[in-house]
C-alpha positions as CSV (number, residue, x, y, z in Angstrom):
1,M,-29.2,206.7,10.7
2,L,-27.0,203.2,10.9
3,R,-23.7,202.6,9.7
4,D,-22.7,200.0,7.2
5,G,-23.2,196.8,8.5
6,A,-25.3,197.9,11.8
7,D,-28.4,196.4,10.6
8,A,-26.6,193.2,9.7
9,F,-25.3,193.3,13.3
10,V,-28.9,194.3,14.8
11,L,-30.3,191.2,12.9
12,A,-28.2,188.9,14.4
13,L,-28.3,190.3,18.2
14,A,-32.1,189.4,17.4
15,A,-31.8,186.2,16.4
16,R,-29.2,185.2,19.2
17,L,-32.1,186.9,21.9
18,H,-34.9,185.1,20.1
19,H,-33.1,181.8,20.4
20,R,-32.1,182.3,24.0
21,G,-36.1,183.0,25.0
22,D,-35.8,186.7,25.2
23,T,-38.1,187.8,22.1
24,D,-39.0,191.1,23.9
25,A,-35.3,192.3,23.4
26,A,-35.1,190.8,20.3
27,R,-38.1,193.0,19.2
28,A,-37.0,196.1,21.1
29,W,-33.5,196.2,19.2
30,V,-35.0,195.7,15.8
31,S,-38.0,198.4,16.5
32,W,-35.0,200.8,17.6
33,A,-32.8,199.8,13.9
34,R,-36.3,200.5,12.2
35,A,-36.7,203.6,13.9
36,L,-33.4,205.0,12.4
37,E,-33.3,203.4,8.9
38,D,-35.6,200.9,7.8
39,S,-34.8,198.1,5.3
40,T,-36.7,195.0,3.9
41,P,-34.3,192.7,6.0
42,L,-35.5,194.6,9.5
43,Q,-39.3,194.6,8.3
44,I,-39.3,190.9,7.9
45,A,-37.6,190.4,11.1
46,D,-39.6,192.4,13.0
47,V,-42.7,190.8,11.4
48,A,-41.5,187.4,12.1
49,L,-41.0,188.3,16.0
50,A,-44.2,189.5,16.4
51,L,-45.8,186.2,15.1
52,A,-43.5,184.6,17.6
53,A,-44.6,186.5,20.4
54,E,-48.3,185.9,19.0
55,D,-48.3,189.4,18.2
56,V,-50.6,188.9,15.2
57,A,-52.3,192.7,15.2
58,E,-48.9,194.0,14.7
59,A,-47.9,191.5,12.4
60,L,-51.0,192.2,10.2
61,A,-50.4,195.8,10.7
62,D,-46.8,196.2,9.5
63,T,-47.7,194.0,6.4
64,S,-50.9,195.9,5.2
65,H,-49.4,198.3,2.6
66,A,-48.0,197.7,-0.8
67,P,-45.1,194.4,-0.8
68,H,-41.4,195.3,-1.8
69,D,-40.4,193.8,-4.8
70,G,-37.8,191.0,-5.3
71,V,-37.8,187.9,-2.4
72,G,-38.1,190.2,0.1
73,G,-41.5,190.9,-1.2
74,V,-42.5,187.7,-1.4
75,V,-41.4,186.7,2.2
76,L,-43.4,190.0,3.6
77,Q,-46.6,188.3,1.9
78,A,-45.4,185.0,3.1
79,L,-45.5,186.2,6.5
80,R,-48.9,188.0,6.5
81,A,-50.1,184.6,5.6
82,R,-48.9,183.0,8.1
83,A,-50.6,186.1,10.0
84,L,-53.9,185.7,8.7
85,E,-53.3,182.0,9.5
86,Q,-52.9,182.3,13.0
87,S,-56.1,184.8,13.3
88,G,-58.1,182.1,11.7
89,K,-58.8,183.8,8.6
90,T,-58.0,180.9,6.6
91,E,-59.9,181.5,3.3
92,A,-57.7,184.9,3.3
93,A,-54.3,183.3,4.1
94,L,-55.0,181.3,1.4
95,T,-55.7,184.1,-1.2
96,V,-52.4,185.7,-0.2
97,Y,-50.6,182.5,0.0
98,E,-51.5,181.9,-3.7
99,E,-50.7,185.8,-4.6
100,A,-47.2,185.4,-3.2
101,R,-46.5,182.1,-5.1
102,R,-47.2,183.9,-8.2
103,R,-44.9,186.7,-7.1
104,A,-42.0,184.2,-6.5
105,E,-42.8,182.7,-10.0
106,R,-42.2,185.5,-11.8
107,L,-39.1,186.0,-9.8
108,G,-37.8,182.8,-12.3
109,E,-35.0,181.0,-10.4
110,D,-34.6,183.4,-7.6
111,G,-38.2,182.5,-6.4
112,V,-38.0,178.9,-6.8
113,A,-37.2,178.6,-3.2
114,S,-39.6,180.6,-2.0
115,N,-42.4,179.0,-4.4
116,L,-41.6,175.8,-2.8
117,A,-42.0,176.8,1.3
118,L,-44.9,178.9,0.1
119,R,-46.7,175.7,-1.5
120,F,-45.7,173.6,1.7
121,A,-47.1,175.8,3.8
122,R,-50.4,175.9,2.5
123,A,-50.5,172.2,2.0
124,R,-50.1,172.4,5.6
125,L,-52.9,174.6,5.8
126,F,-55.3,172.7,3.4
127,A,-54.4,169.7,5.2
128,R,-55.3,171.3,8.7
129,L,-58.9,172.1,7.0
130,G,-59.5,168.9,5.7
131,Q,-58.8,169.6,2.1
132,N,-56.5,166.7,1.3
133,R,-56.8,167.2,-2.7
134,G,-55.6,170.8,-2.5
135,A,-52.7,169.8,-0.2
136,R,-51.4,166.9,-2.0
137,E,-52.0,169.2,-5.4
138,D,-49.2,171.7,-3.9
139,L,-47.3,168.5,-2.3
140,H,-46.9,167.1,-5.9
141,A,-46.1,170.1,-7.4
142,I,-42.9,170.4,-4.9
143,Q,-41.9,166.5,-5.7
144,A,-41.9,167.5,-9.2
145,V,-39.0,170.1,-8.6
146,D,-37.5,168.2,-5.4
147,H,-38.3,164.7,-4.7
148,D,-36.5,164.8,-1.3
149,Y,-38.2,168.3,0.1
150,L,-38.1,167.9,3.7
151,G,-41.6,167.3,5.4
152,V,-43.7,166.6,2.2
153,D,-43.2,162.7,2.4
154,E,-44.8,162.7,5.9
155,L,-47.6,165.2,4.8
156,L,-48.7,163.1,1.7
157,E,-49.0,160.1,4.2
158,A,-50.9,162.0,6.3
159,T,-53.3,163.6,3.5
160,E,-53.8,159.9,1.6
161,I,-56.9,160.5,-0.3
162,S,-60.3,158.3,-0.5
163,K,-60.7,156.0,-4.0
164,A,-63.4,158.9,-4.5
165,E,-60.7,161.6,-4.7
166,R,-58.5,159.2,-6.9
167,G,-61.4,158.9,-9.7
168,R,-61.9,160.7,-13.1
169,P,-61.5,164.6,-12.8
170,D,-64.8,166.8,-12.9
171,R,-65.9,169.1,-15.2
172,E,-63.9,172.2,-13.8
173,M,-60.6,170.3,-13.5
174,R,-60.7,169.1,-17.1
175,R,-61.0,172.4,-18.2
176,A,-58.2,174.2,-16.0
177,V,-56.0,171.3,-17.6
178,F,-57.2,171.7,-20.9
179,E,-56.9,175.5,-20.6
180,R,-53.0,175.1,-19.4
181,D,-52.1,172.4,-22.1
182,R,-53.6,174.5,-24.7
183,G,-55.5,171.6,-26.3
184,A,-52.5,169.7,-27.0
185,C,-50.8,166.6,-26.0
186,A,-48.2,167.5,-23.6
187,E,-45.8,164.8,-25.2
188,C,-45.9,165.2,-29.1
189,G,-48.1,168.4,-29.1
190,G,-50.8,166.9,-31.2
191,N,-54.5,167.5,-30.6
192,F,-56.2,164.2,-31.8
193,D,-57.7,161.7,-29.3
194,L,-57.0,163.8,-26.1
195,Q,-57.0,162.1,-23.0
196,Y,-56.8,163.0,-19.4
197,D,-53.8,161.5,-17.9
198,H,-52.4,161.1,-14.4
199,V,-48.4,161.9,-14.2
200,L,-48.2,159.9,-11.3
201,P,-50.5,157.1,-12.0
202,V,-53.4,156.4,-9.5
203,A,-51.9,152.3,-8.5
204,L,-48.8,154.6,-7.0
205,G,-50.8,157.0,-5.2
206,G,-51.6,160.0,-7.7
207,A,-54.4,162.2,-7.0
208,T,-56.7,163.6,-9.8
209,T,-55.4,167.0,-9.1
210,I,-54.6,169.8,-11.9
211,D,-51.0,169.6,-11.4
212,N,-51.1,165.6,-11.4
213,L,-53.0,165.4,-15.0
214,Q,-52.2,166.5,-18.2
215,L,-53.5,165.9,-21.9
216,L,-51.8,163.1,-23.8
217,C,-53.2,162.1,-27.1
218,G,-54.4,158.3,-27.5
219,E,-51.3,157.2,-29.0
220,C,-48.7,159.3,-26.1
221,N,-51.2,157.5,-23.4
222,Q,-51.3,154.2,-24.9
223,R,-47.3,154.0,-24.9
224,K,-47.7,155.5,-21.2
225,G,-50.0,152.9,-19.7
226,P,-53.7,152.7,-19.0
227,R,-55.9,155.4,-19.2
228,I,-57.7,157.2,-16.4
């Protein structure tokens, strides 16, 4: 059994060894500590070091069981998504990123930082896959919470969408927005003359994505600006 504070010492030592380029030694220390008394922080460190060493199989094996509760569980799911991404299983990675993001949302304030980090990681994967609409949807959602989030502006510029992608929302998108806004104007709550409005206007680079669309009644939309 580890003495109180010993796991913190091992984590600090492993971080220093990894920073110096001795990832194998860092992994050995963490594995030794986990053999004595496992904990979520030690598991997270073990998986992160496995990914750093490009040992994707070990990272996937170590995150295959049911995730822990709380922020630690969200981090482990995020690491699993990264491992899936590194192994080329991009669709599975996107699914796990979304599962982790929903878990983070359920944590309330405790999960805000994790949710933003997960959205940014998923946006980068969307961008790598050429799915610019998905990337920008996540990036706009990040900006709605933290307009100065590091890297968002650069990725938005890299994923600038075509004029076609800035057009009218398709049927599936309209249905999703209608259900999310519960068939009522996002400003006044009315349900007459409802229209689909870009939160960030198209003229300012706004994308036609679910996160950048809202329901407005005709009167509220007229006050805001031109309809889409």
